[in-house]
N, C-alpha and C positions, 0 to 999 in steps of 0.2 A: 346871394350868389346864384341861387336857382333862378331868380327873376332875370338876372343878367344873361344867364345861359338861354333862358326862354326867349329874351329879346333878340339875341344873336340867331337863335334857331328860326324865329319868325322872319327876321331880315333875310336870311339865306333862302328861306322858302319863298318869300315874295320875289326875290331875284330870279329864282328858278321858274316861278310862274310867269314872270314878265318875259322870259326868254323862250316861252312856248313849251315848257315841260309839263304844264298842267293839262289834264284831260278829264272829261266827265264820263264816268263809267255807267251812268244811267243810260247813255246812248248804246252801250254794248250789253246792257242788262247784266253787268258783273259788279258785285259788291266786294270791294277790297277791304279786308279786315286784318288787324295785327294782333298776334298773341305776344305777350311779353316773355312768358316762360316756355322753355322747350318741352314739348309733349313727349314723354318718355316712350309711350307705346300707344298707338291709336286703338288697339284692342281694349275696350272699356273695362274688361275685367283685370287687366294687368297694368293699369295706371290709377293713381288716386288724386290727380291734379284737377283743378277747376277747368282747365282747357280740355281735359279728357271728358269731363261731364258735358261740356258744351258739344263736343263731337258726338258723344254717345246719344244725346237727345236728338241730334240732327240726322244721324245715320241709322240708328236702330230704334226699335219700338219695344215697349214693355207690354205685358198683358193688360195692364190697367194704367190709367192716366189720372193724375190729380190736377184739377184746374188751379193754376197759381193764384187766381183772384178769389175764387169762391171756396177753394179747398174741397170741392165736390169730386168724388171718385167717379170716373166714367170708363166705359169699356174701350179698350184700344185693340190689341190683338185678341183679347177675350171680349165677348159680348155680354156675358153674365157670369156670376160666380155665386157659390153658396157653400157654407160649412156643412160637411157631412157629419163631422164630429169635431172635437176640440183641436185635433191635430191633422185633419184631412180637409183640404179645400178642393172642390170640384169646379172646373171652369169650362164653359162652352166657348169654343174658338171661332173667330171670324173666318168665313169662307171667302175664297176668291182673292186672297192676298198672295203676292209673289215677292220673293227676294230680288234684289237688284240684278242677280245673275240668272234670273228666270226660274229658280227653284220654287216650287209651290210650298207655301207655309201650311203646316198641319201639326197634328199632335206629336209626330215623331221629332219635330224640331224642339218642341217644349220639353219633351222627355229627355232628349239628348242634352239640351242646355242645362236644365236643372241638375241632372245627374252628374254632369261634368263639373259644374261650378261648386256643387255641394260637396264634392270629394276634395278634402283638404290637400291631398297629395298632388292635385293639379295646380296648386299654388296661386289661387286668386289673390290679388294684392290686398284687398280689404276684406278679410274673412268675415267681419261683422255683417257685411251686406248679404252674405249667402249662407253662412254656417248654421242658420236656423232651419234650413231645409234639409230633409233627410233624403228624399228621392221623389221622382215623379213616375206615374204610370199612365199608359194609354188606355182609355176606355173604348174609344172608337176614333176615327180619323179626326174628329173635331171636338173631342171631349177628353180632358185630362184630369188627373187628380195629383195634387202636390201634397206629399206627406211631410209633416213637420217633425223635428226631433222632440219637441216639447211644445206645450201651448205657447203661442207667440202672438199676442194681440196686435202687434205692429206689422203683421204680415202684409196686409193690403197696402200699407204705406210703403213698405220696401218694394213690393211688386210694382208700384206706380213710379218708382224711381230708378235705382241702379241695376235692377234685374232685367236685362235686355235679352231678347230671343235671337239666337243664332241659327243659321242654316246647318242642319246636321250633316248633310253629305259634304258640303264644302269645308266646314270646319274640321271634320274628321280627316280630310286630306291635307289641309294646309296648316292647321294648328294656330297657336297664338302669333307666331312670327309671320305666317302667311296672312293672317287676318290683319296684322299691323301694317303690312305693305299693300295689301289689296282688300280693304274692308268691304264686307258685304252684309247689308241689313235689309230691313223692309221700310226704313224711315223715309221722311220727306225729301232728304237729299242723299244722293249716291256719290261716293268718292271716285273721282276719275284720275287723280294723280296724287302721289305721296312722295315727298322727299323727307325721309325720317327726321323729325325734329325741326324742320325748316319751312316746309311749304306743303300746303294741302289745297286741292282744288275740288270743290263740290259742285254738282249739277243737280237741278231739281228733278225729282222722280216724277216723270209724267204719268206714271201708273199708280201713284200713291192712293192708298185706300181711303175710305171715308173715316178719317181719324179725328178725334177731338183736338189733336195738335193743330189742325187746320191745314189747308193746302198751300204749298209754297208758291210764291208769285215771282220772286227774283230768280232768274235763270241760272246764275252761277255765283258761287261764293269763293273768292280767292283769299286764302289765309296764309300769311307769312309770319314767321317768328322774328320779331325785331326787339331784342332785349332792352335797348335804350329808348326811354320814353321821349327824349328830345328828338331822336331820329324819327320816331313815329309822328310827332307833332309837325316836324319839317315836311314829312311826306303827306300829311293831311293838308297842309298849306299848298304844297306843290300839285296836289290832285291825285297822287298815286295811291292814297288811302281814302276810304270813305267813312270808316268808323274805327275808333280806338276806344278802349275801355280800361278800367283800373288806373285811370290817370290820377296822379297825386293831387291833393286838394288845392295847393297853392297854384299849380299850373292850370288846373281846371278853372279856378277863379279868374285868372288872367285871360284865358281863352273866352270865358263867358262875357267878360267886360268888353271884348272886341266886337261881339255881336255878329261874327261871321259864321259861327257854327252853332248847332244845338248842343247845349251842355245839360245833361240830365243826371241827377243824383238820386240814388235809391239805396235803401238799407239792404243788408244781406244777413244770412244766418251764420256767416263766418265769425268765429271767435278767435282772438289772439290771446296767447297765454304763455307763461313760463312753466316749464316742467322741470322738476328737480329730482335728482337720483336718490330719493328717499329710501329705496330698497337696497342701496349700496351695490348696484350692479357694475358700476364703472371701476376703473383701476385707481381712481383718485384716493390717495392715502396720506393723511387721514381724510375721511370723507365727511365734510361738515353737514351735508344734506340729510344725513340719517338722524340729525338732531332737530326735533320739531321747532325749537327756539330759533334756529338759523332760518328755517323755512318761513316761520312767521315774520322774522326780521326782514326778509326779502319782500314779503307782502307789504309790510309797513313802509319800506324804503321807496316805493314807486308812487309817484303822483299820477294816477290814472286820469283824473279829470284834466290835468294840464296837458297830457299827451293828446287826449281826445280833442280838447279845445284848440290846441296849437297845430296839430298835425293831421288828425283824421277829419275833423269838422263834419259837415254834412249831417247825415242821419245816424252817425255812430253814437254809442252809449257805453258807459262803464258797465262791465259785467263782473259779477261776483261768484259765478258758478261755472263748472265745466260743461256747460250746455247753453243753448240760446233760449232766452226767456219765453219765446212763443212755443217752444217744443212741449208736447204733452209730458208732464211729469217733472219739468224743470222748475222745481220749487225754489222760491227766492228767499225764504226765511232761513238764512244761514248766517254764520259769523262773517262779518265784513271787516276789512282792514283799511282804515283811513290812512291818508298820507301822514306819517309821523316818524321822521328820520331819527329823532332822539330816542324814541322807543325802540327803533330798529337797532341803534347802537347799543342800547342797554341790553337787549336780548342777545346780541352777538357777544357782548362781554360776559353775560351770564353763562353762555355756552362755551366760554373759554377762548373767544376770538376777539378780545378787546382791541387788538391791533389789526383786526380784519384777516383776510386770507386772499389768495389768488386762485382764480378758477378759469378754466376754459369756458367760453360762452359762445354758443353756436346760433346761427340764424340762416334762413334761406331767402328771405324777401324783406322788403321795406327796411333797407339799411338805416334810414334816418330814424325809424321807430326803434330799431335795435340799439342804435347809438344813444338815443335818449334814455332808454332803459339802462344801458351800461353806465351812463353818467350818474344816474340816481344810485346805482349800486356802488360806484366808486366813491360817492359822497359819504357813504356810511362805512367805508373801509373795505368793501369787497372789490378787489382789483380784477378786472376782466381781461382775459386773453381772447380777444374777439376773433371768431372765424366765420367767414361767410361761405356757404357751400351751395351747390345746386340742390334742389329739393330732393331728388331721388337719392343723392349721395348722403344727405343728412338723415333721411328716413332710414336708410340701411344701417347707418351708425346707431340710430336710436333703437332699431330692432335688435341690434347686438348688445345693447346696454352699455355703449361706450361713450355716452354723452352725459356729463355731470349736470349741465345747465343749458337750456336752449329756449329760444323764442320761436314758437311755432304757431300755426293757425289751423283751424279745421272748419270746413263748411258743411259737414254732415251729409254730403251728397244732396243737400236741400231736403232732407227727410225731416218732417216736422214731429219728431218723437225723440225724447231724451235718450233713448237707447242708442240712437245713431251717434251720440257723442260720448256721454259718460260711460256707457257700456263698451264703447270702442277702446277706451283707454284705462279702465279700472277693473277689468275682469281677468287679470293675470296673463294677458296675452303678451306678445313680444314688445308692445309699446307701453306697457304698464310699468311705470317707474316707482310705484308704491307697494304693490303686491300685498294689499291689506285684505285679510280673510273676512273681516267683518263687512267691509264694503262689498266684497264679492258675494257674500251670502245675501245681502239685501238686494243687490242688483239681479241676482238669479231669480228671486221672487218677483221683483218689479217687472222683469222682462217676460215672465211666463204667466203671470196671473191674468185671468180674463175679467177680473173685477177692477174697474177703474180706480176705485177708492184704495184698494189694496196696492195697486201699482204706485199711486201717488204717495202713499204712506211709506213704502219702502224706498222709492227714489228719494224722498225727503230724508230718511235715515242715512242713506248713502251720501247724499250731497252735504248734509250737515257734518258728517264725520270727515269727509274730504276737506271741507273748509276749516274745521277745528284743527285738523292735523296739518293744514296748509301744504298738502301734497302738490298743489299747483299754486301759481299766482295768476288767476284769471285776470284779464286786463280790460278788454274792450271788444265790442262788436265792430265789424267793418261796414263801411258803405262803399259803393262803387260809383265812380264818375264815368259817364259815357259821353264821348264827344263825337259828333257826326255831322256830315254835310247837311245843308238845308234840303238837299234833294232826297234825303233818306227820312222815312217816317218810321219811328220806332218808340214804343213805350216800354221801358225796362220793368221787370217784375222783382219783387223782394227776395226771390230765391237765387239770385246771382247766376241765372242761366241765360246766355244769349240764345234767343229763339229766332232763328232765321225765317221760320214760317210766318212770324208776325211782323216781319220787316217788309216794307213796300217802298216804291218810289213816289215822291210827291210830284 
């Protein structure tokens, strides 16, 4: 069916091109890009979507930068840093940097940003990204100290990722809503137009500082939200789009065979998983997910290898842990669950559900993946009432504990440390569906120890217990298919971040 739709899409696009609707935006130095999901808020601290990460890296800068190829840390808005003690980091700041609105960047901006985002009352969406910081203080105009709540060895990694610096004077006036409508950063691209959730226009920052991100070369990036992939493909053929990404594998394969576009596949740190209401937070009564045998049954019910081979393809792989294997501390020596539907049925019967049960089942993306998962569950007697929601809506339901079973994904903000995933979801926060005190205790040690071996040992204990108790059903890692015109030169990186500064025209 999808191939038929794709053929129709291509035929319509070819007709549009033949009637003169195609144009080459290399001539106008404008790169036209599509987002599939609606970006809930451009303010990077108040969204948690991948599209938000892309915008964050383009519009704002962090104090530190991690090279996605070498993993080397380099100075960005900070030129150097050193630990004063286990919980105090001193940074020398880059001079001569200005925000897009002309404000001069200095220590006041760092102090304001850190103190604002570290205050839980201000409601930063992903608390894990910022709640390790206690406060910041100004030493002089270009020296700051960041004080940590406790020892946190992943601090440099987090400062190189989701912690962006905001202009203190501007943000104090406009707040998150104003920043969402008129974003202001120091990054390689400045935002010149926002239609919330629909359309964003970026222009290169002609005064961009000497950043390891590199200097932007393409003058303008025009981003539109187009939820339907077939519509994106049609616009790619007609010429009104230059680059699309997150293209499903079967459609990417067809486009690749045509030879008209560059099709690139790259791995990502994004992990797909099922989370179950093991803590009994939802109103489901009786709640089967509080029984470890039911949770184990769900793990045995799903053929992860078949889903990866048939649907994801590319550089995806089966995942057995609630973290990405390359992340520091993501120990792989845990209980694994092979595909065994008979064992799943036996465990359900042992738990008192010989005839199965009916459950609400939520997802926000990849309907075909979710439907495949549902079919495996149905096959062992778990009948699913499937509900597809927008990401922001499903996240809010999850935070309230109102979701018994859901298919979700997490990209860790491309942070290469297990704390960015396992500690995000298993430390008794609003998204923790297990609330296991033993797991919490081990993660607290792993997250705060400065000894790498101690960190690994306690992540190992936490991950093994999570697997034994089957609090999640980890499924697979994602890959991303990028499709772009031959006029565009771009090499994707494994961290799933579109970097407009590394895109050029051929």
